[in-house]
N, C-alpha and C positions, 0 to 999 in steps of 0.2 A: 391739791384734790381742793372741789371747789367749796364755797359758803353757800351752802341750799336752805331758802325759807319754804317750810308747806306751809300753806297756809288751810286750816278746816274750818268749815262754818256748818256742816251738818250731824246732826244726833250719832253722838259715838257707836249705837248699834245698828248705823246705817251702812249699807254696802258702800256707799262712798267715803267713809271717814274711815272704814275698815281697809281698805285700801287705799288710802292716804297714809294710814298708822305702816303698814305691812311695807309700805312704798319707803317712807320715812326710816324704818330700821333697816332696809334694804342698805338705803344710801349710806346712812350712817356703818355699815356690817362693810361697806366698800371704801370706808376712810373717808367719807365727804363731813364737812362740821353742818352738821344739819339744826336748825332752828325749827320749831312746831308754835306754830301763830293759834292758837285757838281761840274760834272768834263766836259767838251766837250758840247753838244748842252743842257745839266743841266743846266749850268750858266747861262740861260736866264732865267730858272724861278726866279732868285735872283734880277734881274734887274724890272725897273717899267713897263715895258713891257710886264713882265711875267703874271703867273697865280695868282698872290695874295697871294705867298708864305707867310706866317705865321712864320715870323723867330725867333719869342719872344716864342715859344713853346719849341723850340730845344735848349739844352744846350751851341749847337753852330752850324752854319751853314757856313761852307767855301769853298769860291769859288777859282777855280783857274782863276787866273789872266791872265796866257798865254791863256790859253780855251776863258774867257770872251773877250781877246784883236782880238782875232782871229775872233772873230764875233761881232766886230764895235762897243764894249760896252770898259768903262774902270770902275775903282774902284769908280769914282763919279757916277756912274748908278747904283748901287749895292742900294738894299733897306734896311732900319734901320735895323741891328740886323745881317748882313750878312759880313763876313771877308773874304778880301782875303788871298791869301795863293800860294806856291807853290806847285810841287809836291812832294819836300823835305819835306814842312810842313803834306802833307797827309798822308805819310810813316811816319814821327812820330810822327802822332795822331793815325795812327793805331797802331803802334810797345809800344807806350806807354800811351796813352789815351784812349784803348778799350779794352772791355772783349770779344768783339766779333763782326763781321762783316759780314754786307749782302750787296749785290751787284744785281744792275738792270741796266743790260748792253742793 
C-alpha cells in the first residue's frame, strides 16, 4: 500500500477540512499509511479545543509549530499522538516519506 500525505490548511470546521479528514480516514481503512500534515488554521484540529481528531489511526500527524503558535497555542496543547514540526520537516516528509501527496486548502 501507498504512503500518502494529506495536507490540510483550512479551519477544522470548514467543508474542505472535513472532507480531507474523511478522505484520510478512508485511506487508512483501505490499508494505506497516511500522514496528516496540519498547517495554518488546520493546526487547531490537533488541540484539545479541536474536533476530537483521532491521531492514533494515522502513521503520523505533523503539526506546524509556527502556525500553531500564531493561533495562541503551543506544543503542550497538542493531543496525544501529534508531533510538532517545521515547514522543513514537512518538506522532508513529502520528499522522503510519501508516495503521494493530497492537499485540502
